[in-house]
N, C-alpha and C positions, 0 to 999 in steps of 0.2 A: 645294882642292874634295876632295880625299878626307876628309878630317876631316869634312865635310858628307854625304859619302857615308855613312860609317861612323857618323855620329850616327843619321842615318834609317834605318839597317840595324839599328842596337842599339835604336831605338823601335819599329821593326816587330816585332823579336824579343820584346823585352817585352810588347807588346800580344797577342803570339800566346799567348806565356806564360799570361800573364794570362785570356785566353780560355779555353785548355785547361784552366786550374785553376780558372776558373767553372764549366764543362761539367762537371767531376767531383763538385762538392756540388751535390746534386739537394733540390730543393723538394718535399715532399711533406705529405699529409696522414698520420697515423697509421694510419687507418683504409683507406689503400691497401696495407697491408701483411698485411691480415687474409686467411687462407688458409683457416680451419676454426674451428669454434666447439664449445667443450669445455661440457657440463654435469655439475654434481655435486650428488648431492643434499643436501638439509636435513632433519634430525631435529627432533622436538618443542624438542630442550634446544639448538638451534643458530641463534642470532640473523643471526651474520657469519659466513663462513670465513675470510676475511683472504686474503691473497696468500702467505703463509709456507710452501708447499709443496716437497714434496722428492719427487724420482722416484726409483724403485729397479725393477732388474730381479730377481723372486724366481722361484723354482723354478716356483710354480704362476700366473706371470705378472706383468706390469706393474702398480704398483701407485704411487697418492701418499700421501705421508703428511704430517698437520700437526697441529701442538698447538695447542690452542684451548680456552679456558677450563677447566685442567685435565683435560683430556681428550686422548690420543693417538688420532686418527680415520685411519682405513686406506681408500682409495678404490681400485677398480677403474681402470685406464687403457688404453684410453680412454673405456670404458663410463661411467664415474663413479658406478657404484654404493657404497654407504656397505658396507662389509666387516666393519669391527669399529671398536670404540670401548673404550678402555683408561682408566680412572679413575684420577688421580694424586693423592695424600693431600698437603694442607698442613701437616701437622702428625703428629708421632708419628715412630719409626724410618724410615719410608720418606717423610717428609714433605719437599717442596721448597720450603715457605716461602710466606708471602702475598703476595710482593712480589718477583715473577719479571720481570727486564727483558728476558730473552732466553733462546732456545733453539738448540740445533742438532741435527738428527736425522742420525745414521750409519746403517749398516746394521743394526746391534745393540744400537746406545744411544744414549739421547739426554742432552745436556748442557744443564744450567740455569745462567744467574746468576742467583744467588738473594740476596734482602736486600741487596745491595751489601756482603754479608759473605763469600760462597763459591762455589765452581765446584763443581757437584754433576752426577755420573755415575748413569745411571740404567738399567736395561733396558728394552725397548719393553712389559714388563708390569706396569711401574709399582714396580719394587722398587730401591731406591736401593742402589748398589753403592759407591760412593766420595764423600769430599767434600773439598774443597780449601778452606782459607780464602785469601781473596787477601791479597795482599801488602801491608805497611802502606803509608801515603800516603806517596811519596817528599819530600824537601824541596822546598819550592816548589810544592807542591800543598797545598790546604788540605783536599781531600776528593774520592774517586772518584766518578764517575758511570758506572758499566759498564752498558750496554742498547745496545739495537738502536734507537734511535730516529734518524729521518732515513735509515732506510734502512741502517744500520750493520750489517749481518746478521753474524753470528758464521759464521767461515769456517775450514775444515779442510783442511791439505794434510800428506798422512802420517801422521806422529804430533804434527803441530803444531795448536792451534788458535789462531785470531787475533781478537780483538776491542779493542772501543776505548772509550777514558775520553774523554766529550766533555763540554767544560765547559757547565753551566747559562747562565752570561755569560762573557765574556771578560774579564778585568781586567788592567790594565797589568802588574801583578807576575808575570802568565803569559807575560811574551813570552818571556823567556829558558828557560822551559821546552819541554821535547821529549819525555816520555815518553807520548805519547799512544796509543800503539799498543802492546798487550799481547798477550804470547805465551804458550803454555803447553804446553809439552813434555810429553805423555803416557806417554812411556817413562819420562824421568827426573823425572817429577812437579816440575817445576819452572817457574814463571812468570819471564818475562823482558820487554825492551821493543824495540820498533822503534821508532827515533827519527826525529821530524820537527817542525820548527819552522813557526809560522804567518807567512804574508806580512806585510810591514811595514805594509802598508794596513789592516790590522785595526785598528793604533791609532787611525783614525778612527770606529771602530765598537766603542769600549769602552760595557760596560753595556748590550750589546743582545741579547737572549735569542734572537733569530732570527740575525741578522748575523754573531755570533760562534761560526758551528756548521760542521761539516764532514762530508763523508760520503766512505766508505772501500769499497774494495773490494781483493781481493788476487787475481790473475791467475794461476792455476796455471802455463798453457803458457807464460807469459812470465817467472814466479819473479819478479813485482814487485808492489808495494804503490801501489795510485793513491788520491789524496787531491782531493776539491773542496772547495774553501772558499767559504763562502756569498757572499763579495764580492769572489772573484778569477775574472777571464778565463781564468786559466792553472790548469792542472791539474799537480799536484806527483808525480814517480814517486820512488819510492824502492826501489834495487835496489843489492844488493852492497853495503848500508849509505852509499849515495851518494845526493843528493837532485838531481833535476833538474828544471827547470819547463818546459811545453810548452803551445803555445798550444790554448786550450779554450773559446775565445768563441763566441758567438752573433753573427750579422751584424746582430741587433736592437740597438737603441740602449736601454742599461738606466740606470737612475736608481735607486741605492741611497740610500734613507733612512733615516737613524738613528731609533731611537725613543728615547723618554723614559722616565725615571724619577720618582716621587713616594714622598714617606715616608706609611705609614700607620700611625702608633704607632710600634712598634718595628719594623717592616718595610719593607722596599724593594720597591714594586712597579714591575715591569718593563712596559712598555706599546710593544710594538713598532708600528712603521709597517707597516699589512697593506699598505699601497700598494706597498711598496716591490719592488723587482726582488730577485731572488736565485737563485743556484744552489743547487737543491736536494737533489739525489740523484744517486749514481752506481750502474751495475749494470753487467752483461755479459750478453750473448744470445749463449751458448756454441755452439751449434750452428750460427751463422752467425760466431761469431769477431767481435763487435763490441763496441765499449764506447758505452754511453749514458749519457748526462748530461742531466738534467733542469732547465730553467731557467725561472722565474718571470718572464716578462716585466713583466708588471704586476700588481699585486694587487688585490683589490676594494675597495671602500669601502662603507659602509653605504647610502648613498643612490645609489651604482652598482654593485651584484655583477657585472653581465654585463660589466664591463671587464677582468676579470681574463682574462688571456692567459698562454698556457704553450707552451714547444717542447720537443722532445727534439732533441739534437747527437749525431748517429753518427760514431763513428770506427771504424776499423780497430784491429786489437792494436798498429799500431805507433803508435797516436794521429795517424794522417792522417785528417783531418775529410772524411768522406762525404756527410752529408746533415743538413739541418734539417729537424724534422716537425712542423707544426702538430696540435695535439689540442686535444680537446674533453672536460675533465675529465667533464662531466654525462653524455657517450656512454661512457666506458669510461676506466680508468685506465691510467697509462701506465708503471707498474712492476709486475713480477710474478715469476714463476720459470720457468725451464728444464725442457723436455721435451723427448722426441726428435722431436715434430710441429714445434717452434718454442718462442717466446717466449709466455707467456701471461699475460694480464692480465684484469681482471675488466671484464665487459660489462654496463653496469648498464643499457642498454635493454630486454635480454631476460631480466633477473634477475627471478625470482616469489618468492613466500614459501616454495615448495617446491624451487626451484631455484636455483643460484646460475650464472649464464651467464659463460662467458670467452672472448675472443678471443684465436685462437692467432696469432700476427704472426709472419712468415717476412722477418727484416732481410735475408735473402741477396738480396732481389728490388732492393736499394740496389746499384748498382753491379755488377751480376751478373757 
């Protein structure tokens, strides 16, 4: 009899624990987190401002800076007035090249990934200060692809820059390769790598130019790198040169659909299945100390573009899942930039030819 009592007690305890855990996961609309609206001016040379802004406190007030079409734009914050525009050259002694795949704005400098050949440091007035050639392609890697595609922003901690080498497509011969993370030490002027490996399920999605991608963030507060692979429910954490996997899935049922390839003359054409699910990107909401992961539950088709569904999964800095947020991409973006007011994303419904509207989101409204 006592075994039966113990069984029912264990079952009750499990049910209560499961119920408690389910209460901790909130299900909201992303729009539920809006606490304010930010407006930035557009001049006649600006078509799209993008979302790669950096906030600074200066002696004369708060500003937002962004590099846009070879111009460094400075805005007052939170007023949104365009204060200054600095033109950068493509060629010549201060040229930053015609193919810039990423930039990072610091308090007094701006760094560029240029031409897949070099890292460039310039001042905020458009003058190049220094250039460093990228390291030679390591054994096992056919070519580099340094860039900020899939929200792989350049990041900085102390005197170190972090950026990524993301393959155009994942091939089987890359499975044992692990030098995907690049570090540049500004004091030593040296490149190095932080190592991580793809999950084994990538072998089911070779030669797909969408499902072989990953997104990376560095969390300075916890001193760890996080990587989200397009086809993995788990998040990879790299800390103290050790790799650990952590639950990171949505409760939605996902269907990863491999694309196809076709040969057109000497070229291979990659044709992804746009209806496929995929984990798209990672970011940090620093004010509320959240990790946010975007997932495409289902993609659009030509016949039914309205079927596309996306969500945000929200974690605390210890990677405890806290919420799943439904979002409408036609209403607003789900990824943006951090400010003291909150996390800021483009608000499409209120943007005009002269102004870009942004929704200020407060992720601390989740499990306050």
